[in-house]
N, C-alpha and C positions, 0 to 999 in steps of 0.2 A: 461214668464215662470211661472210655478206653484210655490206655496210656498213650496212645498216638494222638497227641494234641496239636500237632503241626502237619499241615498238608498244603500243597500247591493246588490251585484250582485246576490247572491243566491235568493233574492226576485225578482229582475228584470228579471232573466231568466225565460222563459216560459210565461211571460206576453204577452197578445194580443196587437198587434199594429194596430192603426186605423188612417184613414185620418181625416181631419177637419170635414167632413160630417158624420163621424161615421161609414163609410164603413170599413170592415176589410182589413188590408194589409197583415198581417202575424203574426208571433210569434217570440219573442226574443229567440235566441239560444246562443248568447255569446256577450261579450263586448270586443272591440278592444282598446288597449292603446299603448302608446309609452313611452319609457324611454329616459331620456336626461342626459347628463353629467353635465349640468348647472342647472337642476331642481331637487329638492328632491322628489317632488311629480310627479309620472307618469301622463301623460295627457291622458284623455279619448277622443278618436277621433270619435268613432262611435259604432254602434250595428250591429251584424250579425243577420239578420232577415230571417226566413224561410217563403217564400211566397208559394201560391198554386203551386202544382207540385213538392213540396219538394226541390225547388231551394233555395239556401242560397245566399242572396244579402247583400250588405253593405249599411247601412243608417247612414250618418254622424250625429254627435250630433248637428250640426248646424240646422238640419232639425227636431229635436225633440223639440216639443213645450210644452209638458207636460208629467210628470211621476207621476201619482196620481190615486187613486181609482182603483188600480189593473189593470191599462192599460197604454199604451204609445201612445201619440198622436203625429203625424208627420205632416209636411206640405203637404203630399200627393204625392209628386213627388218622384218616386222610380226608381233608376237605376237597371234595370233587368239583368244586366250582372252578371254572377256568381261571388261570392266573391272569391278573390284570395289574400291570405295573403302576404304582402310585408316583406322584410328582417328586417325592423326596427319595425315591429308591433308584439304585443304579445296578445294572446287570453287568457282572464282571466280563464274561465272554463276549456279550453283545456290544458292550460300550467301552470297556477299559483296555482290552487287549489291542495292541498296536497304537495306543494313544501316545501322542508326543508329550514328553515331560522334560523337566530339568532335574538332574540328580547331582548330589555331591559325591565325588569319587574319593578314593583313599587318600589322595593328596589334598583334599579339601576344596577342590576346584569344581565349579558348576559346569556341567556339560549337558549337551542335548542327547536325548535317548528316546527310545520307544519301548513301551511296556510289552514284555513277552509273557509274563505270568505273574500271578498274585499269590503271595503266601499268607495262609490263614493260621491262627493259633487260638487255642482255648485257654482262658485264664482260670485261676482258682475259683472264681465265682461261676464257672461253667458257661460263661458267655464267650462268643467268638469275635475276633476282630482281625483286621489286616495288619500284619506286622512287618512283612518283607515284600519287596518288589523285585522281580527278575527282569532286568532291562538289557537292551542292546544299544551300545553306543552308536550314535548316528550323527548326521549333519544334514544340512539342507539338500545336499546332493547325494546322500548315501542310499536313497530309495530309488531303485532302478525303475524304468518304465514297465518292466515285467513284474514288479512287486517284490523282487528279491531283496532281502534285508542283509546288510553287510555291517561288519564292525564287531568288536569284542562284546561279550556278554558277562554280566556279573550281578550279584544279588546285593541290594542295599536295604537298610532299614527304611520303613515307611516315613520316618521323621526326616530322612534326607531326600525326599522326593517332593517336588512342587509341580503344580499344573495338572495333577491327576483329575481334578474336577473340571478342568478347562475344556469346554466343548466347542470352542471357536475355530480351532484348526481343523483342516481336512484330515481324515483318518482312513487308513486302508481298511478294507473289509475282507482281505484274503483269508486271514486266520479264522474269522467268523464263518465264512462260507465253508471252510474245511470241516467245521463242526456240523454244518447243515447238509453236507454232501450226500448223506444217506436218506434225506427226506424226499418224499414224493412232492410234486408241484403244489398240491393242495395243502400239505403240511408245511411246506416252505412258505407259502403265502400266509398261513396263519402265524408262523413264527415272525415273519416280517411285519405283519400287522401289529404285533405286540411291541415292536421297537419304537423308540422315540423318533420323531419326524426326521431329524438330521441323520440318524443312523439308517433309517429306511432309504433315504436318498443315496447314501454312500453304498449301501448294498445293491440298490438298483443300478448304480453306475458300474459296479464290479461284476455283475452277472453278464454272462454271454447273452447274445441276442435271443437265441432259442430258449435259454433258461428263463429270461425275463418274460418272454412271450408266454411260456407255460404258466408262470406265476400270475401274470396279469389275467389270464383266462379263468383263474380260480378266485378272483377278487370281484367285489361289487364295483360298478362303474365309477362311483365317487372315489373309491380308493385307488382305482386304476389311474384316474386323472391326477390325483395327488402324487402318485408314485412317478409319473412321467413328467411332472411339472418342471423339474430341474434339469431334464435332459434336452439336448439340442435337437432340432427338427430332423437332422440327418439320421441321428441314432433312433429316434422314435419311428421314423419311416421304415428303417430296417427291421425294427421289432414288429411293427404292424404287418409287414410282409411275412414274418415268421409265425404270426398268429393264425388261428382258424378264421376264415373270412367273416363268418357271422359274428365272432367275438370282436374282431377288429372293427367291424362296422358299428357294433354297439358302443365301442370306446370312442370312435370318431364322432358318433352322434352326440356325445356328451361335451364335445369341445366347441368353442366358438367357431362360427362359420369361416372366419378368416384363417385361423390356424388349421382348420379342417382342410381347406383348399391348399394351403401351403404344403401340408403333409402328402396329400394326394399327388401333387405336382412332383414331389421328390421320389415317389414310389415308381416301380416298374409299371409301364403302361397297362399290361395285362392285369396285374394285381390291382391297380387303381380302378380299372374298368369294372372289375367284380364288385369292389366296395361301393363305387358310385351307384351301381345297379341296386345293391342291397339297401343303400340309404334312401332309395325312392319308395320302399315298401313300408307300410304301417307295421309297427312292432308287434301288433296283436294279430298278425296274419301269418300264413305259411311263408310268404316271401320275407317277412321280417325275422322269422325264426330259422330259416334254412341256411345251410352252408352251400357254397357254390363249388365245393371240391369233394364230392362223394367219389366212391370208386366206380369208374365208368369204363366199360369195355365194349368192343364190337361183338356182334353175334358169332363171328367165326373164331373168336379166341377160344383156346382149349381150357378145359377145367384145370389142368395143371398150371396154366398161365394165370388163371384167376386166383388159384390158391397161393401162388407165389406173390401176387400183388397184395392180397389181404394179409400176408405175413409181415408186411413192412412195419418196422418198429415205430415209425412216426405216426402211423394211423391210430386213432383212438379206437377203443373197443367197439363203440357204437357204430362207427363208420366201417369197421372191418367186417361187420356181420352181414352186409348186403352188397351185392354187385348189381349196378344198374346197367342195363344193356341197351345200346342206342346205335343208330346209324351214324357214320362219320358226319361232321367232326365229333371227336370224343371229349371235347372241352366245352363247358357250359357257355352259352346255350348250344346244345348238341344238335345232331340230326334227329330224326324221328325217334321218340322213345318207344321201345319194343316191349320191355318188361324187366323183371328183376329176378335175381337168383340169391337164395339165402345160403349162408356158409354151410349149414347142416346138409343141404342138398348137394353141395359141391363135394362134401366128404363121402357121400354115398355113391357117387357116379364114377365111371372109369376115367382116368386122367386124360386120355386121348380124345374124349368126346368134346364137342363144341358146346359152349354155354347157350348158344341159340336154340339148342334142342331141349333144354330143360327149363325154359322160362316160366315164371309164375305170372300169369296174366289175369288172375282172379281179382287182384287188388287194383282198383282204379287210381291213377295218380290224382293229386289235388292241384288246383290252380293257385297262383300266387296270392290271390285275394281270399283264399279259404280261411275261416276263422280258427282261432286256437281251439275252440270247442270242437269244431269239425275234425281237426287234426288229431286231437286227443281221443275222440271216440273211435276213429279209424285205427289208431295204434292199438287201442285196448281191444276192439272187436276182433281184429285179425292177429293179435299177439305179435305185433311187429316191433322191430327195433328202429327201422327207418322207413320213411315214406317218400316216394318221388314227388317232385313239384315240377309242373310243366307250365308253359305259357299258352297263349290262346291258339298257337299253331301245333301244339302237341310236342314241342321241343323241350327236353329236360333242361331246367335252369338251376336245379339244386335238389337237396334232400333235407327233410326235417328228421332229426333223430330224437329218440325218447329223452335223452339227457337234456337237450335244448328245451323240450317242453316242460320237463320237471323244473329246470332252472327258472323258467318263465312263471310257472304256477306257484312256486314256493314264495313265501314273503321275502322281501329284500334282505332281511337280516337272518336268513336261515343258516348262514355259516357261523353265527355266533352261538356257541353252546352255552347253556346256562343249566347248571345242575345243583341240586340241594346237597347239603353236607351229609355224607354217609360214611359209616365206618368201613375200613378196608375188610373185605371178606364177609 
């Protein structure tokens, strides 16, 4: 092992991991340790390493040969099975940072503090354990409403810390979210999935409404329901408004009728009306799959205007690929549906031209009661990303995108990766 046998987790996190030949394996995302009734020092058993594909795997400390020079060197053999935390395991970054503890200061007095970092050390037997804790002195009133931490900081031996295993107190998730800030919503959803239930609830409470909405859209409905279970109805209503309407309707459909109605009452009337309409459709039909907020413009809009609309950052890739052209009003249900324009066609035409002159009228819209099979065949036959959905009067009520169809056709557990053990490289 290297001569560097002491390291703080804050420094270890995000370090690149390499095999003996210098090829990259991944990046450290967390440290796994276990507590014992017979040992004062928690034992470090391994690292959570993010490998290509955003998959998080477990690397035992017995396979770590060096921690120095801003990198971690391993034996190169990596178990590619997705990391699943066991009941007796604790994640340092996910669970211990910002935990409230009691520490003995230099004067021998017990004071309240929060954990800022954890110090690890390797002993002569080549095993790793927690030896030091970097803490911030605090009190019941020292955590501001903005999450700012105040008070002096110092390092204490692990033997002088009590309450590190206590999970009863509420715990801030601000520092944890700092480590997650580079993750895409789907990857953040997977990281949250791997947390203990209490920590998941704390993270949900700390996320902004739009962030939580993005995360919920990447989760199965049962996990969505669990994640919002501890939030008050006002907060849930705000998050539902930030979600795509079809995803919000799917989540509402999983809730008891009483809470469903309470949430709809708290939402903006226009937003609630869209969801009420979506809830009336069978989930196996175009109406049950569609979103009520595709890109809609009138026929007189210029191509330059259409391109500006589809550039909006908040639009998903699937929705940004197609502009649906209708008579006013331009919110669903619209006026008469006229046709659609694909983004590739927009890029080939002069910016000053109107989109009404380049409509694709070859693809017939589907009605709300069209089956999933019908929708799938049309998307595949005409190589479409989105398909218009109209009512019996020919008014556009929504659009089905290919990602919604895939999500419906795949098994419920498609997000759970399961891989066999393979050697790195």
